[in-house]
C-alpha positions as CSV (number, residue, x, y, z in Angstrom):
1,X,-17.6,4.1,38.3
2,X,-20.4,4.0,41.0
3,X,-23.1,5.9,39.3
4,X,-22.9,3.5,36.3
5,X,-23.3,0.9,38.4
6,X,-26.8,2.9,39.9
7,X,-27.5,2.8,37.0
8,X,-27.1,-0.5,35.5
9,X,-28.6,-1.9,38.7
10,X,-31.8,0.4,38.6
11,X,-31.6,-1.0,34.4
12,X,-30.9,-4.6,35.2
13,X,-33.8,-7.1,36.0
14,X,-31.4,-8.9,37.9
15,X,-29.6,-7.5,41.0
16,X,-26.6,-9.4,40.9
17,X,-25.3,-8.4,37.9
18,X,-24.3,-4.8,39.4
19,X,-22.9,-6.5,42.5
20,X,-20.5,-8.5,40.1
21,X,-20.0,-5.6,38.0
22,X,-18.9,-3.7,41.3
23,X,-16.7,-6.8,42.5
24,X,-15.2,-7.1,39.4
25,X,-14.4,-2.9,39.0
26,X,-13.0,-2.9,42.1
27,X,-10.6,-6.0,41.5
28,X,-9.2,-4.2,38.2
29,X,-7.1,-1.0,38.5
30,X,-7.9,1.8,36.3
31,X,-5.5,3.6,34.0
32,X,-6.7,7.0,34.2
33,X,-4.2,8.4,31.5
34,X,-5.8,5.1,29.0
35,X,-9.6,6.6,30.0
36,X,-9.2,10.5,29.1
37,X,-7.7,8.9,26.2
38,X,-10.7,7.2,24.9
39,X,-12.8,9.8,26.0
40,X,-11.4,12.5,24.1
41,X,-11.8,9.5,20.9
42,X,-14.9,8.9,21.3
43,X,-15.4,12.8,21.5
44,X,-14.3,13.1,18.5
45,X,-16.2,10.0,16.9
46,X,-19.3,11.4,18.1
47,X,-18.7,14.8,16.5
48,X,-17.9,13.0,13.5
49,X,-21.1,11.0,13.3
50,X,-23.3,14.7,14.2
51,X,-22.0,16.2,11.0
52,X,-22.0,13.2,9.2
53,X,-25.6,12.1,10.1
54,X,-26.8,15.2,8.7
55,X,-25.2,14.5,5.2
56,X,-27.1,11.0,5.4
57,X,-30.1,10.9,3.6
58,X,-30.5,8.3,1.1
59,X,-29.4,4.6,1.2
60,X,-26.8,5.6,-0.7
61,X,-25.5,8.4,1.7
62,X,-26.2,5.7,4.2
63,X,-24.0,2.2,2.8
64,X,-21.2,4.2,0.7
65,X,-21.5,7.6,1.3
66,X,-22.8,8.8,-1.7
67,X,-19.5,7.1,-3.6
68,X,-17.8,10.0,-2.2
69,X,-14.4,9.0,-0.8
70,X,-11.2,9.7,-2.7
71,X,-9.2,6.8,-3.1
72,X,-6.6,8.0,-0.9
73,X,-9.0,8.2,1.8
74,X,-10.9,4.6,1.0
75,X,-7.0,2.7,1.2
76,X,-6.4,4.3,4.6
77,X,-10.1,3.9,5.6
78,X,-9.3,0.1,4.6
79,X,-6.3,-0.6,5.6
80,X,-8.6,0.8,9.5
81,X,-11.2,-1.8,8.6
82,X,-8.7,-4.8,8.3
83,X,-6.2,-3.6,10.9
84,X,-7.7,-5.1,13.6
85,X,-7.0,-5.4,17.1
86,X,-6.6,-9.3,16.3
87,X,-3.4,-7.6,13.9
88,X,-1.8,-5.6,16.1
89,X,-1.7,-7.5,19.2
90,X,-2.4,-11.3,18.2
91,X,0.4,-11.3,15.3
92,X,2.9,-9.6,17.7
93,X,2.0,-11.8,20.3
94,X,2.7,-14.7,18.1
95,X,5.7,-13.6,17.3
96,X,6.3,-13.2,20.4
97,X,5.9,-16.8,21.5
98,X,6.9,-18.2,18.5
99,X,8.4,-16.4,16.6
100,X,9.7,-16.2,12.6
101,X,6.6,-18.3,12.1
102,X,3.8,-15.8,13.5
103,X,4.5,-13.6,10.0
104,X,2.3,-17.2,8.5
105,X,-0.9,-14.2,9.7
106,X,1.2,-11.2,8.2
107,X,2.2,-13.1,4.8
108,X,-1.6,-14.7,4.8
109,X,-3.2,-11.6,5.3
110,X,-1.7,-9.3,3.1
111,X,-1.0,-11.5,-0.5
112,X,-4.8,-11.3,-0.8
113,X,-4.7,-7.3,-1.5
114,X,-3.4,-8.2,-5.1
115,X,-5.6,-10.4,-6.3
116,X,-8.6,-7.7,-5.0
117,X,-6.4,-4.9,-7.1
118,X,-5.5,-7.0,-9.9
119,X,-8.4,-9.2,-10.6
120,X,-11.3,-7.6,-8.4
121,X,-11.5,-4.1,-8.1
122,X,-12.3,-2.0,-10.8
123,X,-15.2,-5.0,-11.7
124,X,-16.2,-4.5,-8.2
125,X,-16.8,-0.8,-8.8
126,X,-18.1,-0.8,-12.4
127,X,-20.9,-3.4,-11.7
128,X,-22.1,-3.3,-7.5
129,X,-23.5,-0.4,-6.3
130,X,-24.1,-1.1,-1.9
131,X,-23.3,-5.0,-1.3
132,X,-21.2,-7.3,-2.8
133,X,-24.5,-9.3,-3.8
134,X,-24.8,-6.5,-6.7
135,X,-21.7,-8.1,-8.2
136,X,-22.4,-11.7,-7.9
137,X,-25.8,-11.7,-8.8
138,X,-25.1,-9.1,-11.7
139,X,-26.1,-11.3,-14.4
140,X,-28.6,-13.8,-12.7
141,X,-31.5,-14.6,-10.8
142,X,-32.1,-11.7,-7.9
143,X,-33.9,-14.0,-5.0
144,X,-31.0,-16.7,-5.2
145,X,-28.2,-15.9,-5.5
146,X,-28.7,-12.7,-3.0
147,X,-30.4,-14.8,-0.2
148,X,-26.7,-17.0,-0.6
149,X,-24.7,-14.0,-0.3
150,X,-26.9,-12.2,3.2
151,X,-26.5,-15.3,4.4
152,X,-23.1,-16.1,4.1
153,X,-23.2,-12.1,5.1
154,X,-24.1,-12.6,8.2
155,X,-22.4,-15.6,8.5
156,X,-18.9,-14.4,8.3
157,X,-19.7,-11.1,10.2
158,X,-21.2,-12.7,12.9
159,X,-18.1,-15.0,13.8
160,X,-16.0,-11.8,13.0
161,X,-18.0,-9.3,15.0
162,X,-18.5,-12.6,18.3
163,X,-14.4,-12.5,18.6
164,X,-14.3,-8.7,18.8
165,X,-17.2,-7.8,20.9
166,X,-15.2,-10.4,23.7
167,X,-11.9,-8.7,22.3
168,X,-13.1,-5.9,23.2
169,X,-14.4,-6.9,26.9
170,X,-11.0,-8.9,27.7
171,X,-8.9,-5.8,26.5
172,X,-10.8,-3.1,28.1
173,X,-11.4,-5.4,31.5
174,X,-7.7,-5.4,31.7
175,X,-6.7,-2.0,30.2
176,X,-9.7,0.6,31.7
177,X,-10.3,-1.5,34.7
178,X,-13.8,-1.5,33.5
179,X,-15.7,-4.5,34.1
180,X,-16.7,-7.0,30.8
181,X,-20.2,-6.8,30.9
182,X,-19.8,-2.9,30.6
183,X,-17.2,-2.8,28.2
184,X,-18.9,-4.9,25.3
185,X,-22.3,-3.1,26.3
186,X,-20.1,0.5,25.9
187,X,-18.9,-0.6,22.3
188,X,-22.2,-1.8,21.7
189,X,-23.9,1.6,21.9
190,X,-21.1,3.3,20.2
191,X,-21.5,1.1,17.4
192,X,-25.0,1.4,17.0
193,X,-24.4,5.3,17.8
194,X,-21.9,5.7,14.6
195,X,-23.7,3.4,11.8
196,X,-27.9,4.4,12.9
197,X,-27.1,7.7,12.6
198,X,-23.3,8.1,10.7
199,X,-24.0,5.3,8.0
200,X,-20.7,4.8,5.9
201,X,-19.7,8.5,5.8
202,X,-19.1,8.1,9.8
203,X,-17.8,5.1,9.7
204,X,-14.7,5.9,6.9
205,X,-14.1,8.7,8.8
206,X,-13.6,6.8,12.4
207,X,-12.0,4.4,10.9
208,X,-8.9,6.5,9.1
209,X,-8.3,8.3,12.4
210,X,-8.0,4.9,13.8
211,X,-5.7,3.6,10.8
212,X,-3.7,7.0,11.2
213,X,-3.4,6.3,15.5
214,X,-2.3,2.7,14.7
215,X,0.4,3.1,12.0
216,X,1.8,6.1,14.9
217,X,1.6,4.1,17.5
218,X,2.5,1.3,15.8
219,X,6.0,2.8,14.1
220,X,7.3,4.8,17.3
221,X,6.9,1.5,19.1
222,X,8.9,0.0,16.1
223,X,11.6,2.8,16.4
224,X,12.0,2.5,20.0
225,X,12.6,-1.3,19.8
226,X,15.5,-0.1,16.5
227,X,17.2,2.5,18.7
228,X,17.6,0.0,21.6
229,X,19.7,-2.3,19.1
230,X,21.5,0.5,17.6
231,X,19.0,0.5,14.5
232,X,20.2,-3.4,13.5
233,X,17.6,-5.6,12.6
234,X,20.4,-8.7,12.8
235,X,21.2,-7.0,16.3
236,X,17.4,-7.3,17.2
237,X,17.2,-11.0,16.1
238,X,20.5,-12.3,18.2
239,X,18.9,-11.0,21.4
240,X,15.9,-12.6,20.6
241,X,17.8,-15.6,19.8
242,X,19.7,-15.3,23.5
243,X,17.0,-14.3,25.5
244,X,15.2,-17.6,24.2
245,X,18.0,-19.4,25.6
246,X,18.6,-18.3,28.7
247,X,14.8,-18.9,28.8
248,X,15.1,-22.6,27.9
249,X,18.0,-23.4,30.6
250,X,16.1,-21.5,33.2
251,X,13.0,-23.9,32.4
252,X,15.9,-26.8,32.7
253,X,16.9,-27.5,29.4
254,X,20.3,-28.5,28.9
255,X,22.9,-26.1,26.8
256,X,22.8,-27.6,23.3
257,X,19.0,-28.2,24.2
258,X,18.4,-24.3,24.9
259,X,20.6,-23.4,21.9
260,X,18.6,-24.9,19.7
261,X,15.3,-23.8,20.7
262,X,16.6,-20.5,21.0
263,X,17.7,-20.8,17.6
264,X,14.3,-22.1,16.4
265,X,12.4,-18.9,16.5
266,X,14.3,-17.9,13.6
267,X,12.4,-20.8,11.7
268,X,9.2,-22.1,11.0
269,X,7.9,-25.1,12.5
270,X,6.9,-23.3,15.8
271,X,3.7,-22.4,15.3
272,X,2.6,-25.1,12.6
273,X,3.7,-28.2,12.4
274,X,2.6,-30.0,9.7
275,X,2.5,-28.9,5.8
276,X,-1.7,-29.6,5.1
277,X,-2.4,-27.0,8.2
278,X,0.0,-25.0,6.6
279,X,-1.4,-24.7,3.4
280,X,-4.6,-24.3,4.4
281,X,-4.4,-21.9,7.3
282,X,-2.2,-19.3,4.6
283,X,-4.8,-20.2,1.5
284,X,-7.7,-19.1,4.5
285,X,-6.1,-16.2,4.8
286,X,-5.3,-15.0,1.8
287,X,-8.5,-15.8,-0.3
288,X,-10.5,-14.8,2.6
289,X,-9.2,-11.5,2.4
290,X,-10.3,-11.1,-0.8
291,X,-14.4,-12.4,0.1
292,X,-15.2,-10.3,3.1
293,X,-17.8,-8.9,2.7
294,X,-17.1,-5.4,4.7
295,X,-14.1,-4.9,3.2
296,X,-15.4,-5.8,-0.7
297,X,-18.4,-3.2,0.9
298,X,-15.8,-0.2,0.6
299,X,-15.5,-0.7,-3.4
300,X,-18.8,1.6,-3.5
301,X,-17.6,4.5,-1.9
302,X,-15.7,5.8,-4.5
303,X,-16.4,7.8,-7.6
304,X,-14.9,5.5,-10.2
305,X,-13.5,2.4,-11.1
306,X,-9.5,4.5,-10.8
307,X,-9.9,5.8,-7.7
308,X,-10.8,1.9,-6.6
309,X,-7.4,0.9,-8.1
310,X,-6.1,3.6,-5.8
311,X,-8.0,2.9,-2.5
312,X,-6.9,-0.8,-3.3
313,X,-2.6,0.4,-3.6
314,X,-2.9,2.6,-1.1
315,X,-4.2,0.2,1.5
316,X,-1.7,-2.4,0.4
317,X,0.6,-0.5,1.4
318,X,-0.4,1.0,4.5
319,X,-1.4,-3.0,5.7
320,X,2.2,-4.2,4.6
321,X,3.8,-1.0,6.3
322,X,1.9,-1.9,9.5
323,X,2.8,-5.8,9.2
324,X,6.3,-4.6,9.0
325,X,6.2,-3.2,12.1
326,X,4.3,-6.2,13.9
327,X,7.4,-8.1,13.7
328,X,9.7,-5.8,15.1
329,X,7.3,-5.6,17.2
330,X,6.9,-8.9,18.2
331,X,10.8,-10.2,18.6
332,X,11.1,-6.0,20.3
333,X,8.6,-8.0,23.0
334,X,11.1,-11.2,23.3
335,X,14.0,-8.7,24.2
336,X,12.4,-6.3,26.5
337,X,9.1,-7.6,27.8
338,X,10.4,-11.1,28.2
339,X,13.5,-10.3,30.2
340,X,11.0,-8.6,32.8
341,X,9.4,-10.0,35.9
342,X,7.1,-7.2,36.5
343,X,5.5,-8.6,33.4
344,X,5.6,-12.1,34.1
345,X,2.6,-13.9,35.9
346,X,4.0,-17.0,38.3
347,X,4.0,-19.1,35.7
348,X,6.3,-17.2,33.4
349,X,3.3,-16.3,31.0
350,X,2.6,-12.8,30.3
351,X,0.2,-10.9,32.8
352,X,-3.0,-10.5,31.5
353,X,-3.0,-13.2,29.0
354,X,-0.4,-14.8,25.6
355,X,-2.0,-11.1,23.6
356,X,-0.8,-8.3,25.8
357,X,2.6,-8.2,24.4
358,X,2.2,-5.1,22.5
359,X,0.3,-3.6,25.2
360,X,3.2,-4.2,27.6
361,X,5.8,-3.4,25.3
362,X,4.3,0.2,24.9
363,X,4.5,0.3,29.1
364,X,8.4,-0.9,28.5
365,X,9.1,1.8,25.7
366,X,7.1,4.9,26.6
367,X,5.7,4.4,30.2
368,X,2.0,4.7,31.5
369,X,1.6,7.6,28.5
370,X,1.9,6.1,25.9
371,X,0.4,2.7,27.4
372,X,-2.3,4.6,27.8
373,X,-2.3,5.7,23.9
374,X,-1.8,2.6,22.9
375,X,-5.0,1.7,25.1
376,X,-7.3,3.5,23.2
377,X,-5.7,3.0,20.2
378,X,-6.8,-0.9,20.4
379,X,-10.8,0.5,21.6
380,X,-10.6,2.1,19.2
381,X,-9.2,-0.7,16.3
382,X,-11.8,-3.0,17.7
383,X,-14.2,-0.5,17.5
384,X,-14.2,0.8,13.8
385,X,-13.9,-2.3,12.4
386,X,-17.3,-3.6,14.7
387,X,-18.6,-0.1,12.9
388,X,-17.7,-1.8,9.7
389,X,-19.2,-4.6,10.2
390,X,-22.8,-4.2,11.6
391,X,-22.7,-2.0,8.4
392,X,-22.0,-5.0,6.0
393,X,-24.4,-6.7,7.2
394,X,-27.3,-4.7,7.9
395,X,-27.1,-3.7,3.7
396,X,-27.4,-7.0,3.9
397,X,-30.6,-7.5,5.0
398,X,-32.2,-4.5,4.1
399,X,-30.6,-4.3,0.7
400,X,-29.8,-7.7,-0.4
401,X,-32.9,-9.5,1.3
402,X,-35.4,-6.4,2.1
403,X,-35.3,-4.3,-1.3
404,X,-34.2,-7.0,-3.8
405,X,-35.4,-10.4,-2.7
406,X,-39.3,-9.1,-0.9
407,X,-40.0,-6.5,-2.1
408,X,-38.4,-7.6,-5.7
409,X,-36.2,-3.9,-5.7
410,X,-40.0,-1.7,-5.2
411,X,-39.0,-0.8,-1.9
412,X,-38.2,3.4,-1.4
413,X,-34.9,4.6,-0.3
414,X,-36.8,5.6,2.9
415,X,-38.0,2.2,3.6
416,X,-34.7,0.6,2.9
417,X,-32.9,2.8,5.1
418,X,-35.8,3.1,8.1
419,X,-34.5,-1.4,7.8
420,X,-31.2,-1.4,7.7
421,X,-31.5,1.0,10.9
422,X,-33.5,-1.7,12.6
423,X,-31.3,-4.0,11.7
424,X,-28.6,-2.2,13.1
425,X,-30.0,-2.1,16.5
426,X,-30.8,-5.8,16.2
427,X,-27.5,-6.7,15.0
428,X,-25.9,-4.3,18.4
429,X,-28.0,-6.5,20.9
430,X,-27.2,-9.3,19.3
431,X,-23.7,-8.3,19.4
432,X,-23.6,-7.7,22.9
433,X,-25.3,-10.6,24.4
434,X,-23.2,-12.7,22.4
435,X,-20.3,-11.1,23.5
436,X,-22.0,-11.8,27.5
437,X,-22.3,-15.6,27.0
438,X,-18.7,-16.2,24.9
439,X,-17.0,-14.5,27.8
440,X,-14.8,-17.5,29.7
441,X,-15.1,-19.3,25.5
442,X,-12.0,-20.0,23.5
443,X,-13.0,-17.5,20.3
444,X,-9.5,-17.1,18.4
445,X,-11.3,-20.4,15.7
446,X,-14.1,-17.5,15.3
447,X,-11.9,-15.1,13.5
448,X,-10.2,-18.3,11.0
449,X,-13.4,-19.9,10.9
450,X,-14.6,-16.3,9.5
451,X,-11.8,-16.3,6.7
452,X,-12.5,-19.8,6.3
453,X,-16.1,-19.4,5.2
454,X,-15.2,-15.8,3.2
455,X,-12.8,-17.7,1.6
456,X,-15.2,-20.9,0.7
457,X,-18.4,-19.7,-0.3
458,X,-18.1,-15.6,-1.3
459,X,-14.8,-15.8,-3.1
460,X,-15.5,-18.7,-5.4
461,X,-19.3,-17.1,-6.5
462,X,-17.5,-13.3,-7.1
463,X,-14.3,-14.6,-9.3
464,X,-16.6,-17.1,-11.5
465,X,-19.5,-15.0,-11.8
466,X,-17.1,-12.3,-13.2
467,X,-14.6,-14.1,-14.7
468,X,-16.2,-17.3,-16.0
469,X,-19.1,-16.7,-18.7
470,X,-20.6,-20.8,-17.9
471,X,-21.3,-19.7,-14.2
472,X,-25.6,-19.8,-14.1
473,X,-28.0,-18.9,-10.9
474,X,-27.5,-22.3,-10.0
475,X,-24.0,-23.0,-10.0
476,X,-23.9,-19.7,-7.9
477,X,-26.2,-20.4,-5.5
478,X,-25.7,-23.9,-4.4
479,X,-22.2,-24.1,-5.2
480,X,-21.4,-21.4,-3.3
481,X,-23.4,-22.5,-0.4
482,X,-21.7,-26.8,-1.1
483,X,-18.5,-24.4,0.1
484,X,-20.0,-22.3,2.8
485,X,-21.0,-25.6,4.5
486,X,-18.0,-27.5,3.9
487,X,-15.9,-25.0,5.5
488,X,-18.4,-24.6,8.6
489,X,-18.7,-28.4,9.3
490,X,-14.5,-29.0,8.6
491,X,-14.5,-26.3,11.1
492,X,-16.4,-27.6,13.9
493,X,-14.9,-30.9,12.9
494,X,-11.5,-29.7,13.6
495,X,-9.4,-30.0,16.7
496,X,-9.7,-25.9,17.5
497,X,-13.2,-26.6,18.1
498,X,-14.0,-30.1,18.6
499,X,-11.1,-30.8,21.3
500,X,-10.0,-27.4,22.4
501,X,-14.0,-25.8,22.5
502,X,-16.2,-28.6,23.2
503,X,-13.8,-30.8,25.3
504,X,-14.2,-34.3,22.9
505,X,-11.6,-36.4,22.7
506,X,-9.7,-36.7,18.8
507,X,-11.0,-34.8,16.2
508,X,-12.5,-36.4,13.5
509,X,-11.1,-33.7,10.9
510,X,-7.1,-33.4,12.4
511,X,-6.1,-29.9,10.9
512,X,-6.3,-26.3,11.8
513,X,-8.1,-25.2,9.0
514,X,-10.8,-26.0,6.5
515,X,-9.9,-23.7,3.4
516,X,-7.1,-26.8,1.3
517,X,-10.7,-29.2,1.0
518,X,-13.5,-26.4,1.1
519,X,-12.3,-23.7,-1.1
520,X,-11.8,-26.4,-4.1
521,X,-15.4,-28.2,-2.9
522,X,-16.7,-24.4,-3.7
523,X,-15.4,-23.7,-7.0
524,X,-15.9,-27.7,-8.5
525,X,-19.4,-27.5,-6.9
526,X,-20.2,-24.3,-8.8
527,X,-18.6,-25.7,-11.9
528,X,-20.7,-29.2,-12.4
529,X,-23.4,-27.7,-11.2
530,X,-23.6,-25.0,-13.6
531,X,-22.1,-27.5,-16.8
532,X,-25.0,-29.8,-15.8
533,X,-27.7,-27.0,-15.6
534,X,-29.3,-27.0,-18.7
535,X,-32.8,-24.4,-17.7
536,X,-34.3,-22.0,-19.5
537,X,-32.4,-19.4,-16.7
538,X,-29.1,-21.0,-17.3
539,X,-29.1,-19.8,-21.2
540,X,-30.1,-16.4,-20.1
541,X,-27.2,-16.6,-17.3
542,X,-24.5,-17.3,-20.3
543,X,-26.1,-15.3,-22.5
544,X,-25.9,-11.8,-20.4
545,X,-22.5,-12.6,-19.3
546,X,-21.0,-10.8,-22.4
547,X,-22.8,-7.8,-21.4
548,X,-21.8,-8.0,-17.6
549,X,-17.7,-8.6,-19.0
550,X,-18.0,-4.8,-21.1
551,X,-19.9,-3.2,-18.1
552,X,-16.9,-5.0,-16.0
553,X,-13.7,-3.4,-17.9
554,X,-15.1,0.4,-19.4
555,X,-17.7,1.3,-16.5
556,X,-20.3,2.3,-18.8
557,X,-23.9,1.9,-17.2
558,X,-21.8,2.0,-14.0
559,X,-23.4,3.7,-10.9
560,X,-22.4,7.4,-10.2
561,X,-21.4,9.0,-6.9
562,X,-24.0,11.2,-5.4
563,X,-24.1,14.5,-6.2
564,X,-23.6,16.3,-2.6
């Protein structure tokens, strides 16, 4: 640790930075089991990156692993990409606090996958090559639609990335005893190594390993929780209600009020209280899933449409199973963590913050060894998601903007690969900087904003370009922009940002999520602008739908996997 601090003192132009790190490090307990497991994971994934680098020679290798990932492997990688630290720690913590209402996250995150399976998976694989912009712009003029897609990707990825980096810093600061700034630098550095040298192949295997670790750890936690109640869910829920009732009595509530508060965790209404916000929030999570660029990019890593469908089936199964586990873990935390004073601070809240329910539960059922394993899994989770986000943003800049818009398809594979790697370096530095700047800020809204942006911009453009023959270049580019900006502006005006983050008075937009307004705005804008478009280009766009549909449905002419 002292060597690390000395190196930072030499490399950093502000000497006080290293001094601050040293003081912070001295205040934090060090979990050596977690650090050893973390080092083992990093060593394994760096070895995978080295092996993947030897097979990453072309743009196709870098972006999509040459299209050679199987459906089962890609399904696990998709699940690993999707099961973020927010899912594992955030959902279980929400259930710990509000009970049944925490399921809105699980349900919203999961139900977007059938949309991907039945409406998009096969068409995406048949029409695309590297990014979802390949699909959205298939029959349209390339510059306008690809420019919109690139800007949308960078916005979604930026907000998602900031939340992950800040989450990494706070988690590792608590669990590993490392300073916040050092944790952010480590995540940023490892992320750049994985993406720069291994590309999609290394990122895929990091995500697969992380998914197996997370599913295994969560399964063990759920089994150990159920073992406490004779493997009876009814008994688990009854004990959770009793714990919440006793906590209410301890806070001074009457017996009747305490009983009502205890029973409330088995009913909706504790988390989101008005129906408009509930519908809007669920809509953002559901449709945002089908518009996340780093998830859509994974459809191009498999050889054909059959494997794309198989990917979604496997991913849906793993993710659904995982969300069942988080429900058990959340109620288990109420029973085992909420009744143990060593996990609570002086005010009765969780030590380390509200998101630490699953972490404390790991210690309660498995001691320091299992706590170390879950700590390493949490770090691996963030690392895998950040790598996938960075790769999707780098491909948007190099493939959609540089190769297609600026070079008009004349860029060589080597030039495109070089731009992508330069973009990765810039994104890594940018992510570290934002992680440091937003350390003290409430960044929970950034995740919901990322989903709302994806649902309001990317999703309407994809669906209407795939399924409506009347969609035009102007409609897709300008209509998608309307949806994107509506989501962005309304989220800034919502209570989560206007009041909680900016500290201003009553928010102009009263609801917690903008999706119920911004998603229809995106669809309606695309429809109206396309109907009003009488340009020569519009006629070409509409005439090209028949050929697009043949390729989307049959796969004739689709890009094949690379021959390795």
